[in-house]
C-alpha positions as CSV (number, residue, x, y, z in Angstrom):
1,M,-107.1,-8.4,-167.8
2,K,-107.1,-5.3,-170.2
3,R,-108.9,-2.9,-167.1
4,T,-107.1,-4.8,-164.4
5,L,-103.4,-3.8,-166.0
6,P,-103.8,0.0,-165.3
7,G,-105.0,-0.6,-161.9
8,L,-101.6,-3.0,-161.4
9,L,-99.3,-0.1,-162.8
10,L,-100.8,2.6,-160.1
11,V,-100.3,0.3,-157.7
12,L,-96.6,-0.3,-158.8
13,C,-96.1,2.9,-159.2
14,F,-97.7,4.9,-156.2
15,G,-98.0,2.1,-153.9
16,P,-94.1,3.1,-152.1
17,M,-95.5,6.5,-152.1
18,L,-98.8,5.8,-150.1
19,A,-96.7,3.3,-147.9
20,Y,-94.6,6.6,-147.1
21,S,-97.4,8.6,-146.8
22,Q,-99.1,6.0,-144.0
23,D,-95.9,5.8,-142.3
24,S,-95.1,9.6,-142.2
25,T,-98.9,10.2,-140.8
26,S,-98.3,7.2,-138.2
27,T,-95.3,9.3,-136.7
28,V,-97.2,12.7,-137.2
29,N,-100.1,10.8,-134.7
30,K,-97.7,9.4,-132.0
31,I,-95.7,12.5,-132.0
32,L,-99.1,14.4,-131.2
33,N,-100.5,11.7,-128.7
34,F,-97.2,12.1,-126.5
35,P,-98.7,14.4,-123.5
36,N,-97.4,18.1,-122.9
37,R,-96.0,16.8,-119.5
38,L,-93.6,14.7,-121.3
39,F,-91.8,17.4,-123.0
40,T,-92.0,19.6,-120.1
41,K,-90.5,17.0,-118.3
42,I,-87.6,16.2,-120.5
43,H,-87.2,20.3,-120.8
44,K,-86.7,21.0,-116.9
45,N,-84.4,17.6,-116.9
46,T,-82.4,18.6,-119.6
47,T,-82.0,22.2,-118.5
48,D,-81.8,21.4,-115.1
49,L,-78.3,19.2,-115.3
50,D,-76.8,21.6,-118.0
51,Q,-77.1,24.1,-115.2
52,Q,-75.8,21.8,-112.4
53,V,-73.1,21.1,-114.5
54,R,-71.9,24.8,-115.9
55,K,-72.3,25.8,-111.7
56,Q,-70.4,22.8,-110.6
57,S,-67.5,23.2,-113.3
58,L,-67.3,26.8,-112.6
59,E,-67.3,26.5,-109.0
60,Y,-64.4,23.7,-108.8
61,L,-62.5,26.2,-111.4
62,E,-62.7,29.0,-109.9
63,K,-61.5,27.1,-106.5
64,L,-58.5,25.6,-108.0
65,A,-57.5,28.9,-109.6
66,R,-57.4,30.7,-106.8
67,K,-55.9,28.0,-104.9
68,E,-53.3,27.4,-107.5
69,R,-52.5,31.6,-107.5
70,K,-52.2,31.1,-103.7
71,L,-49.7,27.9,-104.1
72,E,-47.8,29.9,-106.8
73,Q,-46.7,32.8,-104.1
74,E,-45.9,29.7,-101.8
75,V,-44.2,27.8,-103.8
76,Y,-42.3,31.1,-105.5
77,A,-40.7,32.4,-101.9
78,K,-39.4,28.7,-101.6
79,D,-37.9,27.7,-104.8
80,S,-38.5,30.3,-108.0
81,V,-37.3,28.1,-110.1
82,A,-40.0,25.3,-109.5
83,G,-42.7,27.9,-109.6
84,K,-42.0,29.1,-112.7
85,S,-41.7,25.1,-114.1
86,L,-45.0,24.8,-112.5
87,F,-47.2,27.6,-112.8
88,T,-46.1,29.6,-116.1
89,G,-49.6,30.0,-118.2
90,T,-51.6,27.7,-115.8
91,Q,-54.1,31.0,-114.9
92,Q,-54.4,31.2,-118.7
93,Q,-55.5,27.8,-118.9
94,Y,-58.2,28.1,-116.1
95,Q,-59.7,30.9,-117.9
96,Q,-59.7,29.5,-121.8
97,L,-61.6,26.1,-120.0
98,E,-64.1,28.5,-117.9
99,A,-64.8,30.6,-121.1
100,T,-65.4,27.1,-123.3
101,L,-67.7,26.1,-120.6
102,N,-70.2,29.5,-120.9
103,A,-69.9,29.5,-124.7
104,P,-72.8,28.0,-126.4
105,A,-73.3,24.9,-128.3
106,N,-72.0,25.0,-131.8
107,P,-74.9,24.2,-134.0
108,N,-72.9,23.1,-136.8
109,I,-71.1,20.2,-134.8
110,A,-72.8,17.0,-134.1
111,N,-72.3,14.8,-131.6
112,P,-69.2,16.4,-129.3
113,L,-68.5,13.8,-126.7
114,R,-66.0,11.5,-126.8
115,Q,-67.8,9.4,-124.1
116,Y,-71.2,7.4,-125.2
117,I,-73.6,7.8,-122.6
118,P,-76.9,5.4,-124.7
119,A,-80.0,7.2,-123.0
120,L,-78.7,10.4,-124.2
121,D,-77.6,9.6,-127.4
122,S,-81.5,8.0,-127.8
123,M,-83.0,10.6,-126.7
124,Q,-81.4,13.5,-128.9
125,T,-81.6,11.5,-132.0
126,A,-85.5,11.0,-130.9
127,M,-85.8,14.4,-130.6
128,R,-84.3,15.3,-134.1
129,F,-86.4,13.0,-135.4
130,M,-89.6,14.1,-134.3
131,N,-88.5,17.6,-135.0
132,S,-87.7,16.8,-138.9
133,S,-90.8,14.9,-139.1
134,A,-93.4,17.1,-137.7
135,S,-91.7,20.2,-139.2
136,T,-92.6,18.8,-142.4
137,V,-96.3,18.9,-142.0
138,P,-98.2,22.6,-142.2
139,S,-100.8,21.2,-139.9
140,F,-99.1,20.6,-137.3
141,P,-98.8,22.7,-134.1
142,S,-96.8,25.3,-134.1
143,D,-96.1,25.2,-130.4
144,K,-95.0,21.8,-129.8
145,L,-93.1,21.7,-132.9
146,Q,-91.2,24.6,-131.0
147,Q,-91.3,23.1,-128.0
148,I,-89.3,20.0,-129.5
149,G,-86.8,22.0,-131.4
150,Q,-85.4,23.8,-128.4
151,I,-85.5,20.8,-126.6
152,S,-83.3,19.3,-129.0
153,L,-80.4,22.6,-129.2
154,E,-81.2,22.1,-125.2
155,M,-79.5,18.2,-125.4
156,Q,-76.8,19.7,-128.0
157,Q,-75.9,22.4,-124.9
158,L,-76.0,19.5,-122.5
159,Q,-73.8,17.1,-124.6
160,A,-71.4,20.3,-125.6
161,R,-71.1,21.1,-121.7
162,L,-70.3,17.2,-120.1
163,Q,-67.7,17.5,-123.1
164,S,-66.3,20.9,-121.6
165,A,-66.6,19.1,-118.2
166,N,-64.9,16.2,-119.4
167,D,-62.3,18.6,-120.7
168,I,-61.6,20.0,-117.1
169,Q,-60.8,16.3,-115.7
170,Q,-58.5,15.6,-118.2
171,F,-56.7,18.5,-118.0
172,V,-56.7,18.7,-114.6
173,G,-56.2,14.8,-113.8
174,G,-52.7,16.0,-115.6
175,R,-52.6,18.9,-113.5
176,E,-52.2,16.7,-110.4
177,Q,-49.6,14.6,-111.7
178,Q,-47.3,17.6,-112.6
179,L,-48.2,19.1,-109.0
180,K,-47.4,15.8,-106.9
181,S,-44.1,15.0,-107.0
182,Q,-43.1,18.8,-107.0
183,L,-45.0,19.8,-104.0
184,L,-43.9,17.0,-101.9
185,Q,-40.7,17.2,-102.5
186,L,-40.8,21.0,-101.3
187,G,-42.9,19.8,-97.9
188,F,-46.2,21.2,-99.8
189,A,-48.3,17.3,-98.8
190,K,-51.3,19.3,-97.2
191,E,-51.7,21.5,-100.2
192,Y,-51.2,18.6,-102.9
193,A,-54.1,16.7,-100.8
194,Y,-56.4,19.3,-100.9
195,F,-55.4,19.4,-104.6
196,N,-56.2,15.6,-105.2
197,Q,-59.5,15.4,-103.0
198,Q,-60.9,18.5,-104.9
199,S,-60.2,16.2,-108.2
200,Y,-61.0,13.2,-106.9
201,Y,-64.5,14.8,-105.9
202,Y,-65.3,16.2,-109.4
203,Q,-64.7,13.5,-110.7
204,Q,-66.8,11.4,-109.1
205,Q,-69.7,14.3,-109.7
206,L,-69.3,13.6,-113.3
207,V,-69.7,9.7,-112.8
208,E,-72.9,11.2,-110.9
209,Y,-73.9,13.0,-113.8
210,R,-73.4,10.3,-116.5
211,N,-75.6,7.8,-114.0
212,M,-78.2,10.2,-113.8
213,L,-78.2,10.1,-117.7
214,S,-77.6,7.1,-117.6
215,D,-81.4,6.4,-116.1
216,P,-84.3,7.3,-117.8
217,K,-88.0,8.0,-116.4
218,K,-90.6,6.1,-117.2
219,L,-92.1,8.7,-119.5
220,E,-88.8,9.0,-121.4
221,E,-88.9,5.1,-121.4
222,K,-92.8,4.8,-122.8
223,M,-91.8,7.3,-125.6
224,L,-88.8,5.7,-126.6
225,A,-90.5,2.2,-126.9
226,T,-93.4,4.0,-129.0
227,L,-91.2,5.3,-131.3
228,S,-89.0,2.1,-131.8
229,T,-91.7,0.3,-133.4
230,L,-91.9,3.0,-136.6
231,P,-89.5,1.4,-139.1
232,A,-88.8,5.7,-140.4
233,F,-87.8,5.8,-137.0
234,Q,-85.4,2.8,-136.8
235,T,-84.2,3.6,-140.3
236,F,-83.4,7.2,-138.9
237,I,-81.3,6.1,-135.5
238,A,-79.2,3.6,-137.4
239,K,-78.3,6.5,-139.9
240,H,-77.9,9.9,-137.5
241,S,-77.2,8.5,-133.7
242,Y,-73.7,8.5,-132.1
243,L,-73.5,4.9,-132.0
244,S,-74.1,4.6,-135.9
245,Q,-71.7,7.5,-136.7
246,L,-69.2,4.9,-134.5
247,F,-69.9,2.0,-136.2
248,S,-71.3,2.4,-139.4
249,M,-72.9,-0.6,-141.3
250,P,-72.3,-0.8,-145.2
251,A,-75.0,0.1,-147.6
252,N,-75.8,-3.2,-148.4
253,Y,-75.5,-4.7,-145.2
254,G,-78.2,-7.7,-145.1
255,S,-77.7,-8.4,-149.0
256,P,-75.7,-11.8,-150.4
257,E,-73.2,-9.3,-151.9
258,S,-72.4,-8.0,-148.6
259,A,-71.1,-11.5,-147.5
260,N,-68.5,-11.7,-150.5
261,G,-65.1,-12.8,-150.0
262,L,-66.0,-13.2,-146.2
263,Q,-65.1,-17.1,-144.8
264,T,-67.9,-19.2,-143.7
265,K,-68.7,-20.3,-140.1
266,A,-67.6,-24.0,-141.5
267,M,-64.3,-22.7,-143.0
268,V,-63.2,-20.9,-140.0
269,G,-64.3,-24.0,-137.5
270,K,-62.1,-25.9,-139.8
271,R,-59.0,-23.8,-140.2
272,M,-59.4,-23.5,-136.3
273,G,-59.4,-27.0,-135.7
274,Q,-56.1,-27.6,-138.2
275,R,-54.3,-25.1,-136.2
276,M,-55.5,-26.4,-132.5
277,G,-55.6,-29.6,-133.3
278,S,-59.3,-31.7,-132.7
279,S,-59.8,-35.1,-132.7
280,G,-61.2,-35.6,-136.7
281,S,-62.4,-39.0,-138.0
282,N,-59.2,-39.7,-139.0
283,G,-58.6,-40.9,-135.7
284,S,-55.2,-38.4,-135.8
285,S,-53.5,-38.4,-132.0
286,G,-53.9,-34.6,-131.6
287,N,-55.4,-32.9,-129.1
288,S,-58.8,-34.1,-128.3
289,S,-60.2,-31.0,-127.4
290,N,-62.8,-29.4,-129.4
291,P,-61.4,-25.8,-130.7
292,Q,-64.7,-24.1,-130.8
293,Q,-65.0,-25.0,-126.9
294,V,-61.1,-23.7,-125.8
295,M,-61.7,-20.2,-127.9
296,Q,-65.7,-20.0,-126.1
297,G,-63.5,-21.2,-122.8
298,A,-60.7,-18.1,-123.5
299,M,-63.8,-15.4,-124.9
300,Q,-65.3,-15.9,-121.5
301,T,-62.4,-15.5,-119.5
302,A,-61.6,-12.5,-121.0
303,Q,-64.6,-10.9,-120.8
304,A,-65.2,-11.7,-117.1
305,N,-61.5,-9.4,-116.5
306,L,-62.9,-7.0,-118.8
307,T,-65.9,-6.7,-117.2
308,K,-64.1,-6.4,-113.9
309,L,-61.9,-3.4,-115.5
310,Q,-64.6,-1.9,-116.5
311,N,-66.2,-1.7,-113.4
312,Q,-63.0,-0.5,-111.3
313,V,-62.4,2.3,-113.9
314,S,-66.4,3.2,-113.6
315,Q,-65.9,3.5,-109.8
316,L,-62.7,5.8,-110.1
317,G,-64.3,7.8,-112.8
318,N,-63.6,7.6,-116.7
319,G,-62.6,10.6,-117.9
320,G,-63.9,10.3,-121.5
321,G,-61.7,7.6,-122.5
322,N,-57.8,9.2,-121.1
323,S,-56.6,7.1,-118.5
324,S,-54.2,9.7,-117.5
325,S,-57.4,11.9,-116.0
326,I,-58.5,9.6,-113.8
327,V,-57.3,11.1,-110.0
328,M,-56.7,8.0,-107.6
329,P,-57.6,9.2,-104.0
330,E,-55.0,9.0,-101.5
331,F,-57.7,9.4,-98.6
332,S,-60.5,8.1,-97.4
333,P,-63.2,9.0,-100.2
334,N,-66.7,10.5,-98.6
335,G,-69.1,8.5,-101.0
336,Q,-71.8,10.7,-100.2
337,K,-70.1,14.2,-100.9
338,T,-71.0,14.0,-105.1
339,K,-74.4,13.3,-103.9
340,T,-77.6,16.0,-104.4
341,F,-79.0,16.9,-101.0
342,L,-81.9,14.3,-101.7
343,K,-80.2,11.4,-102.6
344,R,-78.0,11.9,-99.1
345,L,-81.7,11.7,-97.4
346,E,-83.0,8.1,-96.5
347,L,-86.8,7.6,-95.3
348,G,-87.5,5.0,-92.6
349,Y,-89.9,3.6,-90.5
350,N,-90.3,1.1,-87.9
351,L,-92.1,-0.6,-85.8
352,Q,-92.1,-1.4,-81.2
353,T,-94.9,-3.4,-80.0
354,Q,-95.4,-3.2,-75.8
355,K,-97.9,-5.0,-73.8
356,S,-100.2,-4.1,-71.7
357,N,-99.9,-3.0,-68.2
358,I,-102.3,-1.5,-65.6
359,L,-102.3,1.8,-67.3
360,L,-101.8,1.6,-71.0
361,P,-103.2,-1.5,-73.4
362,T,-101.0,-3.0,-75.8
363,T,-100.1,-0.6,-77.1
364,T,-97.7,-0.2,-81.1
365,A,-95.7,2.7,-81.6
366,F,-95.5,3.1,-85.7
367,G,-92.6,5.4,-86.5
368,L,-91.3,7.5,-89.1
369,S,-87.7,9.0,-89.6
370,V,-85.7,11.1,-92.6
371,G,-82.1,10.6,-92.2
372,Y,-79.2,12.6,-93.6
373,K,-76.1,10.7,-94.6
374,L,-73.1,12.7,-93.0
375,D,-70.8,9.9,-95.1
376,D,-70.9,6.1,-96.0
377,K,-70.9,5.5,-92.1
378,K,-72.2,8.2,-90.3
379,I,-76.8,8.9,-90.4
380,V,-78.4,11.7,-88.1
381,G,-81.7,12.8,-88.3
382,V,-85.3,13.3,-87.1
383,G,-88.5,11.2,-86.9
384,A,-91.9,11.4,-84.9
385,S,-94.4,8.3,-84.3
386,Y,-98.0,8.0,-83.1
387,N,-98.9,5.3,-80.4
388,V,-102.2,3.0,-81.1
389,G,-103.7,1.0,-78.4
390,W,-104.9,-2.4,-79.0
391,G,-107.2,-2.6,-75.8
392,N,-106.4,-5.6,-73.0
393,G,-106.7,-8.9,-74.9
394,I,-109.0,-10.3,-77.5
395,N,-111.9,-10.0,-75.1
396,H,-111.4,-6.4,-74.9
397,F,-110.3,-5.3,-78.3
398,A,-110.6,-1.3,-78.8
399,I,-108.8,0.6,-81.1
400,S,-107.4,3.9,-79.5
401,S,-104.7,7.2,-80.0
402,Q,-102.1,6.6,-77.3
403,G,-100.1,9.2,-77.7
404,V,-97.0,10.4,-80.1
405,G,-94.0,11.0,-80.0
406,L,-90.4,12.8,-81.4
407,R,-87.2,11.6,-82.7
408,S,-83.8,12.0,-82.8
409,F,-81.1,9.2,-83.8
410,A,-77.4,8.8,-85.0
411,D,-76.4,6.1,-86.6
412,I,-72.6,5.2,-86.9
413,K,-71.5,2.0,-88.3
414,F,-69.5,-0.5,-86.6
415,K,-68.4,-3.9,-88.7
416,G,-70.0,-5.7,-91.4
417,S,-73.9,-5.2,-91.5
418,I,-73.7,-3.8,-87.3
419,W,-74.1,0.3,-86.4
420,I,-74.1,1.9,-83.0
421,T,-77.4,3.7,-82.9
422,G,-78.2,6.5,-80.2
423,G,-80.9,9.0,-79.7
424,L,-83.0,10.9,-77.4
425,E,-86.9,10.9,-77.7
426,Y,-90.3,12.8,-76.3
427,D,-93.1,11.1,-76.0
428,Y,-96.6,11.6,-75.1
429,L,-97.9,8.5,-73.7
430,Q,-101.4,9.3,-72.9
431,Q,-105.2,9.1,-74.9
432,F,-105.9,12.1,-76.3
433,Q,-108.6,12.9,-78.6
434,A,-107.6,17.1,-79.7
435,L,-104.3,18.1,-80.6
436,R,-104.9,20.9,-77.7
437,E,-104.2,17.9,-75.4
438,L,-100.7,17.7,-76.4
439,Y,-99.6,21.1,-75.5
440,N,-98.7,20.2,-71.8
441,L,-95.1,19.5,-72.1
442,D,-94.8,18.4,-68.4
443,V,-96.3,15.5,-69.2
444,W,-94.3,14.2,-71.7
445,Q,-91.3,11.3,-70.8
446,R,-87.8,11.7,-72.0
447,S,-85.7,8.9,-73.4
448,A,-82.3,8.5,-73.7
449,L,-81.8,5.2,-75.9
450,L,-77.9,3.5,-77.1
451,G,-77.8,0.1,-78.7
452,L,-77.3,-1.9,-82.0
453,S,-78.8,-1.9,-85.4
454,K,-78.3,-5.0,-87.8
455,K,-79.2,-3.6,-91.4
456,Y,-79.8,-5.8,-94.1
457,Q,-80.8,-5.4,-98.0
458,L,-84.2,-6.0,-98.8
459,T,-83.8,-4.8,-102.6
460,K,-81.7,-2.6,-104.6
461,N,-83.5,0.6,-103.0
462,K,-85.0,-1.0,-100.2
463,G,-83.1,-2.2,-96.9
464,G,-84.6,-3.7,-93.2
465,N,-83.2,-3.1,-89.9
466,L,-83.6,-4.9,-86.3
467,Q,-82.5,-2.7,-83.3
468,V,-82.0,-3.3,-79.9
469,L,-82.3,-0.3,-77.8
470,Y,-81.4,0.5,-74.2
471,D,-83.0,2.9,-72.2
472,F,-80.8,5.0,-69.8
473,L,-83.6,7.5,-68.4
474,Y,-86.5,3.8,-67.8
475,R,-86.5,4.7,-64.3
476,D,-87.9,8.2,-64.4
477,H,-90.9,6.9,-66.5
478,V,-94.7,6.9,-65.0
479,P,-96.2,4.3,-66.0
480,S,-92.8,2.4,-65.6
481,S,-92.0,1.2,-69.2
482,P,-88.6,-1.9,-69.9
483,P,-85.4,-0.8,-70.2
484,I,-84.7,-3.0,-73.6
485,L,-86.6,-2.0,-77.0
486,F,-87.0,-3.9,-80.4
487,R,-87.9,-2.6,-83.0
488,M,-87.9,-3.9,-86.8
489,G,-87.7,-1.1,-89.5
490,F,-87.3,-0.5,-93.2
491,S,-85.5,2.2,-95.5
492,F,-85.5,3.4,-98.8
């Protein structure tokens, strides 16, 4: 007993320190195991988005400031009083917003965003946690520590840039309302329409940027999932995240003392029953409804209405919580205008099978296409096809190359899921062994197609379509081909 007592005292004294040391070692090991391409990818995504926000916002400010300078002269010529009230000090405000947008982030101001973006908060908190954990280890690789610290600063810069963009949106939202009544009264409806259009599209552009931030990549999700298993990270994010600063918990949260003075669930239920009336054991003839069920139903209805309202506000673009900054479009918006070039592309492939004839075996044309969305109702694109021959029946099955094709197309939305589809195609319908055989353009066959497409959604990012097309040049084809073509395709 005497020998075990000193050992027990050592465990009691140094046990917590050993546990902390093990947790710290586990944290550093997990950080070291993160691949370098993860930090490189986060760095690239953060800096690219920061540059996009800055560039787009500067172009937007310069465009509106230039438009207002020209408009100011026109309004002054028509009504000097209205011109003075509308444009005095406006250019200085544009310059101030531009200067704020270009200013570097202040490291002493944490989390300047007024709108909460969960993914950005989690990533920035994770970077600060890794930076603070790794900086205490002398043997931690200096290049990796520097990279983590740099990314943390870059995310802070992105936050500041988004806050400046929110300020710009709020300013322009209020400015749009100021100009509306005056410009319409003075006969400048066209000028106001331009201002309204630019304001709305900038608002939607910010929504696109926030959506990009709210959709973390697989590597980032894996990193956050790994860190979330660490007790030290759970404690850190509970104290230092943006969300924890908005809704801070008391220091003794979870302990019995934290519930002192609070009513129990039974006490609340009894009080509700007395207020709302419920059927009790005393046989009272009051309202027989269960007060908890009534409250639950009311909460569900309120939640549904709140969700509907949130969706409507989200579609219009949230200007950092200020409803006055929301710009209502007074035109038919183009939902594709604020998307990047790559996001406006639609990749697709389709199949078309043709029965055998005297000269050709049964063939299947495999087509690939790339479409560009001009707006939500119009798509133009190009494509190519490859014809595979299957032989003449089961007894004469043989795979062969039966030609290639070049395609162009245009889709225009007609009604609902029905689209009008047209295009020009050139097809080389002969068996070939080498690419040089395709150089003879005289044997290429032309087609002019027009018809209808039925488009439907398969998954969130994948759709299907069925096409019925009429070939106006089918009579010129040798060998002859059917005038009606049926195609089945998919897009993503």
